[in-house]
Wavefront OBJ file of the C-alpha trace (Angstrom):
o trace
v 0.000 0.000 0.000
v 2.305 2.753 -1.316
v -0.318 5.111 -2.753
v -1.053 8.377 -0.969
v -4.425 7.912 0.752
v -6.802 10.849 0.821
v -8.810 11.462 3.999
v -12.058 13.389 3.434
v -13.037 15.604 6.353
v -16.601 16.778 6.897
v -17.508 20.204 8.315
v -14.352 21.374 10.118
v -15.099 25.086 9.714
v -15.395 25.648 13.494
v -14.009 24.112 16.681
v -17.327 22.452 17.533
v -17.413 18.814 18.527
v -19.930 17.430 16.115
v -19.188 13.742 15.725
v -17.960 13.984 12.089
v -15.695 16.966 12.825
v -14.174 15.605 16.041
v -13.843 12.068 14.669
v -12.344 13.265 11.386
v -9.578 15.259 13.021
v -8.738 12.554 15.562
v -8.736 9.719 13.028
v -6.562 11.679 10.602
v -3.947 12.191 13.312
v -4.141 8.482 14.103
v -3.768 7.493 10.449
v -0.653 9.658 10.180
v 0.952 8.097 13.262
v 0.034 4.531 12.252
v 0.756 4.836 8.520
v 2.727 1.957 6.964
v 6.327 2.715 6.018
v 6.549 4.903 2.929
v 2.865 5.915 3.036
v 1.943 9.586 3.382
v -1.526 10.954 4.130
v -3.384 13.791 2.422
v -6.468 15.522 3.826
v -9.307 17.228 1.950
v -12.002 19.439 3.426
v -14.820 21.754 2.386
v -13.921 25.429 2.130
v -12.952 27.048 5.459
v -11.661 30.467 6.493
v -7.951 31.285 6.343
v -7.820 31.385 10.145
v -9.471 27.983 10.430
v -7.168 26.545 7.768
v -4.170 27.609 9.854
v -5.668 25.909 12.929
v -6.307 22.716 10.946
v -2.737 22.619 9.675
v -1.568 22.730 13.293
v -4.090 20.103 14.425
v -3.243 17.803 11.505
v 0.516 18.228 11.563
v 2.026 15.470 9.457
v -0.359 15.505 6.505
v 1.591 15.932 3.289
v -1.142 18.177 1.895
v -4.302 19.837 3.187
v -6.570 20.758 0.291
v -9.841 22.644 0.393
v -12.539 22.348 -2.208
v -14.004 25.577 -3.531
v -17.409 24.765 -2.098
v -18.568 25.127 1.524
v -19.869 21.990 3.161
v -23.596 22.286 2.288
v -22.969 22.822 -1.412
v -20.295 20.133 -1.398
v -22.740 17.589 0.028
v -25.281 18.298 -2.683
v -22.629 18.227 -5.401
v -21.250 14.861 -4.337
v -24.722 13.396 -3.996
v -24.911 13.789 -7.755
v -21.305 12.760 -8.551
v -20.462 16.323 -9.574
v -16.709 16.754 -9.053
v -13.643 17.394 -11.168
v -11.238 16.682 -8.316
v -8.698 13.843 -8.607
v -10.102 11.396 -6.071
v -8.413 8.301 -7.404
v -6.493 5.707 -5.402
v -7.359 5.126 -1.744
v -10.019 7.416 -0.254
v -11.208 7.305 3.356
v -14.250 9.480 4.067
v -14.709 10.266 7.760
v -18.473 10.652 7.234
v -21.036 10.113 4.479
v -19.519 13.127 2.715
v -17.663 11.143 0.064
v -16.846 11.529 -3.672
v -18.632 8.343 -4.681
v -19.265 7.371 -8.300
v -19.679 4.289 -10.444
v -16.357 2.879 -11.619
v -15.855 1.309 -14.997
v -14.688 -2.290 -15.226
v -10.978 -2.524 -14.522
v -10.794 0.995 -13.081
v -8.744 1.163 -9.902
v -9.473 3.008 -6.700
v -11.005 2.294 -3.335
v -13.367 4.329 -1.160
v -14.383 3.638 2.435
v -17.172 5.688 4.041
v -17.929 6.229 7.743
v -21.503 6.144 9.061
v -21.806 7.808 12.482
v -25.262 6.485 13.313
v -28.757 5.908 12.003
v -31.091 8.781 12.977
v -34.539 7.950 14.311
v -35.904 10.231 11.576
v -33.355 10.109 8.728
v -32.915 13.319 6.751
v -33.136 13.480 2.989
v -29.362 13.825 2.841
v -28.714 10.804 5.067
v -31.116 8.622 3.081
v -29.601 9.524 -0.279
v -25.989 9.465 0.908
v -26.376 6.035 2.531
v -27.918 4.653 -0.644
v -24.995 6.017 -2.680
v -22.600 4.359 -0.244
v -24.469 1.074 -0.667
v -24.185 1.355 -4.458
v -20.606 2.616 -4.782
v -18.532 2.364 -1.582
v -16.004 -0.436 -1.230
v -16.301 -0.457 2.544
v -18.269 1.039 5.435
v -17.005 1.845 8.939
v -19.563 1.790 11.772
v -18.879 2.622 15.455
v -20.778 -0.292 17.030
v -22.309 -3.625 16.092
v -25.723 -2.156 16.954
v -25.088 0.637 14.436
v -23.983 -1.873 11.815
v -27.179 -3.878 12.362
v -29.290 -0.722 11.946
v -27.441 0.167 8.728
v -27.906 -3.323 7.326
v -31.638 -3.134 8.015
v -31.781 -0.257 5.529
v -29.287 -1.620 2.965
v -27.506 -4.944 3.227
v -23.798 -4.141 2.956
v -22.757 -7.741 3.590
v -19.059 -8.125 4.367
v -18.313 -4.557 3.271
v -19.109 -3.230 6.755
v -16.561 -3.147 9.589
v -17.104 -2.120 13.213
v -14.283 0.189 14.344
v -14.993 2.311 17.463
v -13.783 5.751 18.505
v -11.758 6.970 21.485
v -10.833 10.017 23.537
v -7.685 12.026 22.728
v -4.684 10.389 24.379
v -3.484 13.681 25.916
v -6.711 14.422 27.781
v -5.451 13.622 31.279
v -2.526 16.016 30.851
v -4.772 18.795 29.516
v -7.158 18.407 32.459
v -4.389 19.471 34.878
v -4.527 23.076 33.593
v -6.070 24.676 36.671
v -5.514 28.174 35.285
v -8.492 27.662 32.972
v -10.996 26.943 35.767
v -11.766 30.495 36.881
v -12.256 32.027 33.380
v -14.721 29.231 32.581
v -16.831 30.141 35.624
v -17.099 26.552 36.824
v -18.846 26.034 40.189
v -17.444 23.661 42.793
v -19.972 20.928 42.005
v -21.814 20.530 38.723
v -23.126 18.118 36.140
v -21.946 18.465 32.560
v -23.862 17.950 29.320
v -23.164 18.628 25.641
v -25.288 20.148 22.913
v -24.889 19.577 19.173
v -25.365 21.932 16.249
v -27.038 19.225 14.200
v -29.298 18.095 17.055
v -31.468 20.870 18.468
v -33.091 18.140 20.543
v -29.936 18.075 22.684
v -30.867 21.547 23.969
v -34.356 20.340 24.868
v -32.842 17.442 26.799
v -30.619 19.823 28.790
v -33.671 21.915 29.659
v -35.644 18.841 30.674
v -32.759 17.708 32.854
v -32.603 21.100 34.607
v -36.320 20.891 35.403
v -36.087 17.554 37.206
v -36.737 17.846 40.941
v -33.857 15.539 41.870
v -31.344 18.001 40.345
v -32.872 21.302 41.464
v -29.786 22.283 43.469
v -27.154 21.189 40.954
v -25.844 23.499 38.207
v -25.556 22.058 34.704
v -22.534 23.193 32.701
v -23.237 22.981 28.979
v -20.541 22.583 26.316
v -21.437 23.124 22.687
v -23.683 25.352 20.585
v -25.955 27.729 22.466
v -28.035 28.919 19.488
v -30.022 27.226 16.733
v -31.110 29.834 14.172
v -33.285 32.250 16.211
v -33.508 30.020 19.291
v -30.949 30.388 22.071
v -30.393 28.184 25.094
v -30.704 31.208 27.402
v -34.070 32.212 25.931
v -35.335 28.636 26.111
v -34.316 28.465 29.772
v -36.377 31.593 30.528
v -39.362 30.139 28.668
v -39.088 26.981 30.793
v -38.915 29.010 34.064
v -35.462 27.664 34.875
v -33.774 29.721 37.575
v -30.766 31.862 36.594
v -27.491 30.058 37.239
v -28.970 26.591 36.923
v -27.631 26.277 33.372
v -24.098 27.550 32.704
v -23.341 27.525 28.973
v -19.632 27.804 28.177
v -20.067 27.372 24.426
v -17.842 25.757 21.834
v -14.545 25.682 23.690
v -11.089 24.468 22.709
v -9.607 21.106 23.694
v -8.069 22.311 26.960
v -11.218 24.033 28.232
v -13.358 21.057 27.197
v -11.059 18.704 29.075
v -10.845 20.848 32.203
v -14.634 21.227 32.349
v -15.297 17.525 31.714
v -12.618 16.349 34.136
v -13.914 18.455 37.059
v -17.576 17.461 36.640
v -19.291 15.325 39.263
v -21.057 13.435 36.462
v -21.607 13.576 32.720
v -25.126 13.239 31.301
v -24.849 11.633 27.869
v -27.838 12.007 25.564
v -28.632 9.693 22.679
v -28.637 11.985 19.624
v -27.916 9.322 17.021
v -24.162 9.997 16.837
v -22.939 6.558 17.794
v -19.188 7.099 18.254
v -19.948 8.616 21.677
v -16.711 10.615 21.693
v -17.723 12.801 24.646
v -18.558 9.617 26.572
v -15.086 8.260 25.777
v -13.629 11.566 26.999
v -15.484 11.283 30.311
v -14.220 7.729 30.746
v -10.622 8.792 30.086
v -10.930 11.545 32.697
v -12.622 9.391 35.346
v -15.895 11.333 35.216
v -18.929 9.132 36.016
v -21.223 8.720 33.001
v -25.020 8.408 33.177
v -27.083 7.693 30.062
v -30.322 6.129 28.900
v -30.092 2.455 28.077
v -29.972 1.854 24.314
v -28.242 -0.928 22.358
v -25.659 1.522 21.008
v -24.850 3.312 24.273
v -24.755 0.111 26.314
v -22.343 -1.368 23.761
v -20.192 1.765 23.856
v -20.004 1.812 27.648
v -19.604 -1.945 28.085
v -20.573 -1.769 31.772
v -18.450 1.298 32.633
v -21.421 3.667 33.061
v -24.691 3.984 34.938
v -27.214 2.953 32.286
v -30.795 3.860 33.187
v -34.034 2.684 31.643
v -35.931 5.165 29.469
v -38.923 4.682 27.200
v -37.439 7.020 24.568
v -34.729 9.641 24.097
v -37.314 12.397 24.567
v -38.384 10.931 27.915
v -34.905 10.143 29.220
v -34.363 13.247 31.376
v -36.127 11.933 34.510
v -34.257 8.600 34.777
v -30.956 10.300 33.865
v -31.562 12.915 36.581
v -32.340 10.184 39.108
v -29.170 8.351 38.071
v -27.050 11.471 38.453
v -28.605 12.100 41.863
v -27.502 8.596 42.892
v -23.943 9.364 41.792
v -23.905 12.708 43.634
v -25.126 11.134 46.869
v -23.163 7.893 46.799
v -19.373 8.462 46.802
v -18.702 4.729 46.506
v -20.807 4.545 43.331
v -19.050 7.619 41.903
v -15.638 6.123 42.675
v -16.590 2.783 41.125
v -17.852 4.416 37.925
v -14.724 6.575 37.713
v -12.502 3.497 38.014
v -14.545 1.485 35.508
v -14.471 4.359 33.023
v -10.729 4.892 33.345
v -10.141 1.171 32.819
v -12.486 1.138 29.816
v -10.502 3.997 28.268
v -7.258 1.994 28.378
v -8.682 -0.282 25.666
v -9.385 2.534 23.186
v -6.578 4.527 21.546
v -6.540 6.335 18.221
v -3.351 4.660 17.009
v -4.939 1.230 17.482
v -8.133 2.438 15.818
v -6.155 3.820 12.881
v -4.353 0.496 12.487
v -7.734 -1.216 12.221
v -8.672 1.264 9.476
v -5.412 0.625 7.624
v -5.993 -3.134 7.875
v -9.540 -2.736 6.569
v -8.261 -0.919 3.482
v -5.598 -3.553 2.968
v -8.187 -6.332 3.052
v -10.518 -4.718 0.519
l 1 2 3 4 5 6 7 8 9 10 11 12 13 14 15 16 17 18 19 20 21 22 23 24 25 26 27 28 29 30 31 32 33 34 35 36 37 38 39 40 41 42 43 44 45 46 47 48 49 50 51 52 53 54 55 56 57 58 59 60 61 62 63 64 65 66 67 68 69 70 71 72 73 74 75 76 77 78 79 80 81 82 83 84 85 86 87 88 89 90 91 92 93 94 95 96 97 98 99 100 101 102 103 104 105 106 107 108 109 110 111 112 113 114 115 116 117 118 119 120 121 122 123 124 125 126 127 128 129 130 131 132 133 134 135 136 137 138 139 140 141 142 143 144 145 146 147 148 149 150 151 152 153 154 155 156 157 158 159 160 161 162 163 164 165 166 167 168 169 170 171 172 173 174 175 176 177 178 179 180 181 182 183 184 185 186 187 188 189 190 191 192 193 194 195 196 197 198 199 200 201 202 203 204 205 206 207 208 209 210 211 212 213 214 215 216 217 218 219 220 221 222 223 224 225 226 227 228 229 230 231 232 233 234 235 236 237 238 239 240 241 242 243 244 245 246 247 248 249 250 251 252 253 254 255 256 257 258 259 260 261 262 263 264 265 266 267 268 269 270 271 272 273 274 275 276 277 278 279 280 281 282 283 284 285 286 287 288 289 290 291 292 293 294 295 296 297 298 299 300 301 302 303 304 305 306 307 308 309 310 311 312 313 314 315 316 317 318 319 320 321 322 323 324 325 326 327 328 329 330 331 332 333 334 335 336 337 338 339 340 341 342 343 344 345 346 347 348 349 350 351 352 353 354 355 356 357 358 359 360 361 362 363 364 365 366 367 368 369
């Protein structure tokens, strides 16, 4: 395998931790470190600002080339859905999401494309439906984060032996970053708090934070929120007022950098993980690495991800998961032995997941195709 593989990044225009963005950057670094002898790695992304390009070049140090397309991510998705591209995507291509330059190859034409599916939404979008079908028709391989995800994908389109389960992980330097105590005061972190994350692509994550704050069992506990705080004209602060949530109960710190994310996650008394259909669970992996107890609703995907290292609570649906998650967090806050056990289980779980090992699995998958 001496060709120069091309890694396709999804929307990396901001520092947010959407699953495709976070996964894409972490996997690319892993692929560089685990590359076979004599193999270099290129990265391609949708159009980003000059400032963001400079940040990406630092984050992806080691890529032989970082190329942007002329189109921003939305237009690029639509273009590639219809095989409209003049870019030289021959050879080995690894797409870190469904954003992939897929097309029908003529008999005898070389090339190989592997696509990553981050989860199967409860209500698939038009883009997801069309992009997954294109992957079924044209992709040589599919990466899924869990066996439960792979089963859900195969229920839509049978990919047969083209699908491979390869999980995610937390950054290996997280424990070191969490020691930066100088970042605590500027973040405005209280002494005791629960942490939760919102997602730009999942406005429902904001609703779940609000529902969690309204639960009686957590009335005295602040909730620190990492991630987007606005969805078009709706803001988390305005939603909190509409829900009669007391000032100070929700502390949004926004889309922070790696150090601030790690400090905030590492100091939390517990992390509430919501099922938003992004099945790599990278924030959950981060909590495990940092020894922060994790509480989540029981689903096949999340239970597989945690593998017994979390407090998994029963919930009838994602929308109705706030009450059992709040009760679970309350148990952690009031039972130091439970908190210590979950912290130890999470830290042990994290020792089995590293990006270099994950990247080696990806390299092996390409070699087998």
